[in-house]
C-alpha positions in Angstrom: -2.8 11.2 -7.0 -3.4 13.5 -9.9 -0.8 16.0 -10.7 -2.2 19.1 -12.1 1.1 20.7 -12.8 2.8 22.9 -10.3 5.5 25.2 -11.5 7.9 23.8 -8.9 9.6 20.6 -9.8 6.7 18.3 -10.2 6.1 14.7 -11.2 3.8 15.8 -14.0 6.5 16.0 -16.6 6.4 18.9 -19.1 3.8 21.5 -18.3 0.7 21.1 -20.5 1.6 17.5 -21.6 -1.6 15.7 -22.1 0.1 12.4 -22.6 -0.7 11.8 -26.3 0.8 8.5 -27.4 0.5 6.2 -30.4 -1.7 3.3 -29.5 -3.6 0.4 -30.8 -7.1 0.3 -29.6 -10.0 -2.1 -29.8 -13.5 -0.9 -28.9 -14.5 -4.1 -27.2 -11.5 -4.1 -24.8 -13.0 -2.0 -22.0 -12.6 -1.7 -18.3 -14.7 0.0 -15.7 -12.9 1.0 -12.5 -15.2 3.9 -11.8 -17.4 4.6 -8.8 -21.0 3.4 -9.1 -23.0 6.2 -10.7 -20.1 7.6 -12.7 -18.4 4.7 -14.3 -17.2 5.8 -17.7 -15.9 2.7 -19.5 -12.8 3.4 -21.5 -10.8 1.1 -23.8 -7.5 -0.1 -22.5 -4.4 1.5 -23.9 -2.6 -1.1 -26.0 0.9 -1.3 -27.4 2.6 -4.3 -29.2 5.9 -5.2 -27.8 8.5 -7.6 -29.1 9.4 -10.5 -26.8 11.8 -13.4 -26.8 12.1 -16.7 -25.0 13.8 -20.1 -25.3 12.6 -23.5 -26.0 14.5 -26.7 -26.0 15.0 -28.1 -29.5 17.4 -29.5 -32.1 19.3 -26.8 -34.0 19.1 -28.9 -37.2 18.2 -32.4 -38.3 21.8 -33.4 -38.0 21.9 -32.6 -34.2 21.0 -35.1 -31.6 21.3 -33.0 -28.5 18.5 -30.7 -27.4 19.7 -27.1 -26.6 17.9 -23.8 -25.8 16.8 -22.2 -29.0 15.7 -18.5 -29.0 12.2 -17.8 -30.1 10.7 -14.4 -30.9 7.2 -13.0 -30.9 5.0 -10.2 -29.7 2.9 -9.4 -26.7 0.1 -6.7 -26.4 0.8 -4.6 -23.3 -2.6 -3.4 -22.0 -2.9 -0.6 -19.5 -6.4 0.2 -18.0 -7.7 3.7 -18.6 -9.9 5.5 -16.1 -11.9 8.6 -16.5 -10.8 11.6 -14.4 -14.4 11.9 -13.1 -14.0 8.4 -11.6 -10.7 9.2 -10.0 -11.1 12.3 -7.9 -8.1 14.0 -6.4 -7.8 12.7 -2.9 -4.6 14.0 -1.3 -1.5 16.1 -1.9 1.7 17.1 -0.1 4.9 18.8 -0.9 8.4 17.4 -0.1 11.5 19.5 0.1 15.0 18.2 -0.9 17.3 18.4 2.2 20.2 19.7 0.2 18.8 21.7 -2.8 15.6 22.8 -1.0 13.8 22.1 -4.2 10.1 21.4 -3.7 8.2 18.5 -5.3 4.5 18.1 -5.3 3.0 14.7 -4.8 -0.6 14.1 -5.8 -2.9 11.2 -5.3 -6.2 10.1 -6.8 -8.8 7.7 -5.4 -10.1 4.8 -7.5 -12.5 2.3 -5.9 -11.2 2.9 -2.4 -7.5 2.7 -3.3 -5.0 5.5 -3.9 -2.9 6.0 -7.0 0.1 8.3 -7.3 1.3 10.1 -10.4 4.4 8.7 -12.0 6.4 10.5 -14.8 6.5 9.4 -18.4 2.9 8.4 -19.1 2.1 5.2 -21.1 5.6 5.0 -22.6 7.1 4.7 -19.1 4.7 1.9 -18.1 5.3 0.1 -21.3 9.0 0.4 -20.6 8.6 -1.3 -17.3 6.9 -4.2 -19.1 9.7 -4.4 -21.7 12.2 -5.1 -18.9 10.5 -8.5 -18.5 10.2 -9.2 -22.2 13.2 -11.6 -22.5 13.2 -15.1 -21.2 16.4 -16.8 -20.0 18.0 -19.6 -21.9 19.3 -21.0 -18.6 17.0 -23.5 -16.9 15.6 -22.6 -13.5 15.9 -24.8 -10.4 13.1 -27.0 -11.8 14.9 -27.5 -15.1 12.6 -25.2 -17.0 13.5 -22.4 -19.3 11.4 -19.2 -19.2 8.9 -19.8 -22.0 6.5 -17.6 -23.9 3.7 -17.9 -21.3 6.0 -17.0 -18.4 7.4 -14.0 -20.3 3.9 -12.7 -21.0 2.8 -13.3 -17.4 5.9 -11.4 -16.0 5.2 -8.5 -18.3 1.5 -8.3 -17.2 2.4 -8.6 -13.5 5.0 -5.9 -13.7 2.4 -3.2 -14.7 -0.7 -4.5 -12.9 -0.7 -1.6 -10.5 -0.8 1.1 -13.2 -3.7 3.0 -14.8 -3.9 5.9 -17.3 -5.9 9.0 -16.6 -5.9 11.6 -19.4 -2.7 10.1 -20.7 -0.9 10.3 -17.4 0.3 7.2 -15.6 -0.8 6.5 -12.1 0.4 3.7 -9.8 -1.4 2.1 -6.9 0.3 3.2 -3.7 -0.2 3.2 0.0 -1.9 6.2 1.6 0.5 9.0 2.7 0.6 9.2 6.5 2.7 10.7 9.2 5.3 8.5 10.9 7.1 9.4 14.2 10.7 8.4 14.6 13.2 8.8 17.4 16.6 8.1 16.0 18.4 8.7 19.3 20.6 11.8 19.7 20.4 11.5 23.4 16.6 11.4 23.3 16.3 15.1 22.7 14.8 15.0 19.2 11.9 13.3 17.5 10.9 13.6 13.9 7.7 13.4 12.0 8.0 12.3 8.4 5.6 11.6 5.5 5.6 7.9 4.8 3.4 5.3 3.1 0.8 3.5 5.3 1.9 0.1 6.4 0.2 -3.2 5.4 -2.7 -3.6 7.9 -4.3 -6.7 6.4 -3.3 -8.8 9.5 -3.2 -6.2 12.3 -3.5 -2.5 12.9 -0.5 -0.2 12.2 2.0 0.4 15.0 1.3 3.4 17.2 4.0 5.5 15.4 1.8 6.0 12.3 -0.9 8.7 12.1 -3.5 9.6 9.4 -3.1 12.9 7.7 -5.8 14.6 9.8 -4.0 13.7 13.1 -0.8 15.8 12.8 -1.2 17.4 16.2 -1.7 13.9 17.7 1.5 12.9 16.0 3.3 15.9 17.6 1.9 15.0 21.0 3.1 11.4 20.6 6.5 12.5 19.4 6.8 14.8 22.4 7.1 11.7 24.6 10.5 11.0 23.1 12.2 14.3 23.5 11.9 18.0 24.1 12.1 19.0 20.4 9.8 17.8 17.6 10.7 18.4 13.9 8.1 17.9 11.2 7.1 19.3 7.8 6.1 22.9 7.6 2.4 23.6 7.6 2.3 24.3 3.9 4.1 21.0 3.1 1.8 18.7 5.1 -0.6 16.2 3.7 -3.8 17.8 2.6 -6.9 15.6 2.0 -9.1 16.7 -0.9 -12.7 16.3 -2.2 -14.0 14.6 1.0 -11.4 11.9 1.1 -11.2 10.4 4.6 -7.6 9.9 5.9 -7.1 6.4 7.4 -9.9 4.9 5.2 -7.4 2.7 3.2 -5.6 1.2 6.2 -6.2 0.6 9.9 -4.5 3.1 12.2 -3.5 2.0 15.7 -6.3 1.9 18.2 -5.3 4.4 20.8 -5.9 2.4 23.9 -3.6 1.4 26.8 -3.6 -1.5 29.3 -2.6 -1.3 33.0 1.1 -0.3 33.4 2.0 -2.8 36.1 3.9 -5.9 35.0 1.9 -9.0 35.3 4.4 -10.7 37.6 4.0 -8.0 40.2 0.2 -8.5 40.5 -1.3 -10.9 43.1 -4.5 -12.8 42.3 -6.8 -10.0 43.4 -4.9 -7.3 41.6 -4.8 -9.5 38.5 -8.5 -10.1 38.5 -9.1 -6.3 38.6 -6.5 -5.6 35.9 -7.8 -8.4 33.6 -11.4 -7.0 33.9 -10.1 -3.6 32.9 -8.2 -5.0 30.0 -11.3 -6.9 28.7 -13.4 -3.8 29.1 -10.9 -1.8 27.1 -10.8 -4.3 24.3 -14.6 -4.4 24.1 -14.7 -0.6 24.0 -13.2 -0.6 20.5 -16.0 -0.5 17.9 -16.3 -3.8 16.1 -13.4 -5.4 18.0 -15.4 -8.1 19.8 -18.2 -10.1 18.2 -20.4 -12.9 19.4 -20.2 -16.1 17.3 -21.6 -19.6 17.4 -19.3 -22.0 19.2 -20.5 -25.0 17.3 -21.9 -26.7 20.4 -25.2 -24.8 20.6 -23.7 -21.9 22.5 -21.8 -18.7 21.7 -18.4 -17.3 22.3 -16.8 -13.9 22.0 -14.2 -13.5 19.2 -11.7 -10.7 19.0 -10.9 -9.1 15.6 -7.1 -8.6 15.9 -6.9 -6.6 12.7 -8.2 -3.7 14.9 -5.2 -3.9 17.2 -1.4 -3.4 17.0 0.9 -6.4 17.3 2.0 -5.0 20.7 -1.6 -4.7 22.0 -2.3 -8.3 20.8 0.8 -9.5 22.6 -0.2 -7.7 25.8 -3.7 -9.2 25.7 -2.4 -12.7 25.1 -0.2 -12.4 28.2 -3.3 -11.6 30.2 -5.3 -14.5 28.7 -2.4 -16.9 29.4 -2.4 -16.0 33.1 -6.2 -16.0 33.2 -6.2 -19.6 32.0 -3.5 -20.6 34.5 -5.6 -19.1 37.3 -8.8 -20.9 36.2 -10.8 -17.9 35.0 -13.8 -18.7 32.8 -13.2 -17.0 29.5 
């Protein structure tokens, strides 16, 4: 997500700003988030920030009741720095404000297989996010604990853990931009294609309404099923992959397969046997979806990797398996 400045409204801040900030640096505080073979290690950006927290104590020797007493200290905010050579530009797209028609460029960089998006403000903005967590509460939580020094420091670090600096600019880890098809109704006569962030696919593939950047025409065809008119971004405003970045490589798009259309309850035993064989063949046709594993009894069994399928596809398959068990099929 780099943002070489565009003269339209852009998230790069002032044109020519190289992000020079006052820092405290230590040569031995280095990180290496680069791709193997490039890997330039750079010192983390550091800035000392004042913090406060509360500890239970006696205000004076004359007091006998413990109360929350404010404590103050400092915490070093550290932001990893990455060489631009290790964070190639990966994608870009332009959005247009519905009302003002003002255009904004969105740029993304790739670092170790993840995308980062430019955010305005540089290191100062990231440090500001950490500052929001720099004060502990004097009021006990539900476990009767006040937010102490360690918790304040942890909260500050966690608040900025998705940020890196590249040439003084701040970049935040972000989902890959994709196309999402929506059909908000309107009598079923319109469908829309919008740019969205890729969904979490750690447990299962994305739903079928999400498409990688290189499948815009497929998204149009899918949207056409909902209505006669399809509205999407102009050609010049669509997502553009850069420098060999492969759309869909940071998430799992839907597997474009289909199962027999007939409801299971309408199938007799012979028809079900045929349909179930078709379903299993379809599942096995997906690369890497079915593997043979040890069953723990000296034999083997086939295992389906459900992260390659949508929740709807998984549900459909489970319905077939349930009936297959009921009818005594050997699975």
